[in-house]
N, C-alpha and C positions, 0 to 999 in steps of 0.2 A: 434311292431318287436329293437332290435335299429339295429344300424348298424355295425356290427361285424367288419367289415374293417376300418370302422366312428373312434371305439376308438379301433382299432390295430394300426391306425395312431397317436388318443393324445398320446395313451400311449408312443410309442416314441418317440415324441416330448417333454411331460416332463421326460424323461428318456435319451434325450440323454445334453451330452456335455457341458458346457454353449457355446457358440461361441467367437470367442477372436476377435473378432470386431464387436463385440459391447460394451455400454456400460454399467459397475455397473446400477443397479439394487436398484428400494427401494427410488428414488433420492427427494420423497417429506416425508423420514422418515424427523426427524429434525436429524439438521447437532451432530454428534461425533467422535469429534478428543478426543477422548480418548487414549492416544501413544503414540499421537505424543508429536511432543515438538518442539519447538516454538520460536523463535526470533524475537519478536519488535526494531525495531530501532527511539531515543524520542520518550519513553513510557514514561515521567513524567507524562504527561497533555494531556489534549486534547488530537485530531487526531487520536495519536501513545495509549494514556491510555485507550479513548474507546473504538479500535484497542484488547490492551489487557487483556478485563476483558469480552471481547466478546472470545477467544479465550481460557480462562481456564473457562468459563459458558458453555463450552460446551468440556472441556473439556482434554485439549491440555495443556501438562508441557510448562508455556510459562518464556522465560528471556525477559526482560527487563532493556532494555541498553538505560543511556540518562546521562548529566551531570549533572544532576542539583538534587545533591542525596538529596535534602529535597521535592521534588515530588520523587521520588522514597525512599519514605520513606511514606509519605503521600499512595503510591499506596502501597504499600507490609504491611504496616497495616492494611488494612481491606479483604488484598488479601490475598492468598496461591504462587503468584507472586515473582516469584528472581528480585532482582534489581542488575542491571549490575551498577559499577559506570564505567560510560566512555567516553570521548571529544573521538568524533566521526573523526569532524579535523583532532583528530592527526594519522595515517594509520597509525603509527610505533603497535600500543595501537588495532587496530583492530584484529590483529592474536594476543590478548591474549581473545575475547570471543565464545563460542562457539560456533561450525560447525558440531558434532555431531547432528544438526536440522532438521523439516520434515515442516518445513514453516517457510522461509524468510520474514517477514516486514520493506521493507528499507522506512521511514517515516521522519530520522531527516529533518529538515532542518530549515532555517535563511531568511533575507529577508536584502536587501537593496536597497532603489530606492533615485534615482543622477540619473541626463545627463551625456555621457557617458564621456564627456570630460573633468567630475565632477569625475567618480565612482574612487577608490582608489583601486593601483591594489591590493593590499594586500588583500581588502575584498572582490573582484571579484577572485585570487583567492580561495581562505576558504570556498567558499561556492561554486565555482564545487569540491575541495576536501571533500567538505560537502555531498552533494548530488547525486555528479552523479563517483566520485572516487571511496569513502566508501561504495555507493553502489556492485561497480561490484564490489572493496577485499571481499567483504561480501559474495557475489553471488560467486566467485571463489575459496573462502575455505568453502563452504557449498555445492555444489552443487556434490562433489565424495563424502561425506554421503547419496544425493537424491537420486544418481543413482543405488549404495548397496541393497541401502529401495529399488527401482524402482519405488520408490513415492513422488512427495513432490512441496512443492509450492512458486513461491516466487509472493510473492505482493508489487509493488510497486510504492507510497503515488506520485501520479504527481499531476498532480491540471490542470485548462483550458488552465493553460498559459507553459503546452506542446504542446500545442493543437493550442493555438495561440497568438501571440505577447503584449507585452503590455510598453510602451512609459516608458525610465527613472527603466524600471530590468532586464537591460542587462544579472546580473552575473542569475539570478533565471529561464529566460525563455529560457539561457542558459541549461542551466542546467539542465533541464524538458527539453526542447527538447533531447537531451543529451541519459538522463532517457529511452524515452520513444524510441530508437530505439535499445539500451539493453536492453530495455525487448522484443522486437522484437524478436534479437539473441538465445538470450538464452531459449524463445519458444522454435527454430526450434532446434537448439542443444539438448536442453531436450527430444520431446517430444521424441524418441523413450527409453525412460530409465524412463518415467510416468511426467516424468515433466512437472509442469506448470508456462507459466511467464505473469502477467497483472497486469494493470494502472489501475489506477485510479484516476478521472481527477473531487478536484472539485472547486465549484467557489473558492467563499472567507467564510472564514468556522469562526467560534464564536469559537477562538482560541482566548488562549497571543500573538501569534504572528501575529495575524490579530491586537489585538491593539492597538501594539506597531506601528503597521505601517502609526499610522491613524495623529500621529504629523507627522510625514513623506512627509503623502499622499499632506500634508495638507500644508506645506509651498513649497515640488516643484512643486502642483501646485495652487497659493496662492490660496487661502477660506482656510474660516476656515475652525473649525477642525470639528465643530458640523454639517457641510455638509458633510464628507467627505462618508461617509458612502453609502448616495443617491446620492453623485450627481458623487461619481469614480466605489464608492465598487456595490453597484447596476443599476447604471449607464444601462451597457449592459443584464442581466442579467429582466428574463420577469418575472421570477417567484421572486417577492420585499425582501426576507429577507437572512438573511443568511443562509447556511447547517448545521446543527449543529456534532457534533460528532461521538453520536451516527450512522447519516446515512451512514456513511461512513464506519464505525467497524463495521453494519450490511451489507454494502456490501462486504465488507470486507474475513466475514465468509460464505462469500454462498461463496465465490473463494477457499474457502481455502476445501470444502466442494464436496461432493460426483458427485451431479450433476455440477458442473464444471473442470466433467473431457476432456471435448472437448473443453473447450474455454481455448485458448493462445493466445500471443503476439496481445492482444485486448486492446481496448483499452473504458474506459467505461467511459462513460460525465456523472457530479453530478454540472453541471454546472444553473440548471433557463431556460435551452434552452441559452444560449452567445453564444456555438458553433450552435444556428439552422441561426440566422441570415447570 
């Protein structure tokens, strides 16, 4: 004979209001971002394009910002992603980008390889404006909407160089280390408002940005271009291959989904065990 007291307790638990201290249910369900709006910077190609496509496939309305009009046109030609031509290093132009976004992915970046004593001052300033000041401004102008919604995701595409330094990359390493700190502050301030902030830290990814570095790396290290990938890019990693953009996009999509509600203020290495040393 069933225990009536046991049944009553079970019914009471099922009818009870949700516990506000518990996380979201059904975290194993497919990620559904229907009704969410995202802004992805540096989205005309490579990592940014892969993330934009992944977010749209999950149901989000996606704005893709980049200065590469041709790349944006290719992206928009095969998706419903909204292309926004913008030079993100022009800080005054950032105010023209959408602010009513639930998801912000700071991805835009460039590289310059040079010894510090020869590093062009204007190039240093440009890289910091694009990769640190611009993310700060975009976060600053997006947070009011996220706070009003009680939900938001800030995903910063950092780098293994946000956790480790390499010679000849003063501006890039400085910008990425700064982005790591900014992301943590956003996580602390955003938590009471349902906003998370995280960094993704890949090693070298198979993108045009990496391909453009090969000649610079060869010149700086005094080796043939054919040896750069093996002797420079893959030398510190245990997994001897480049990271694919779609791998980064899959992690970014997870960080925008329900299972990541308690994931904030941290960094995710996707570096083939580079930082395991």
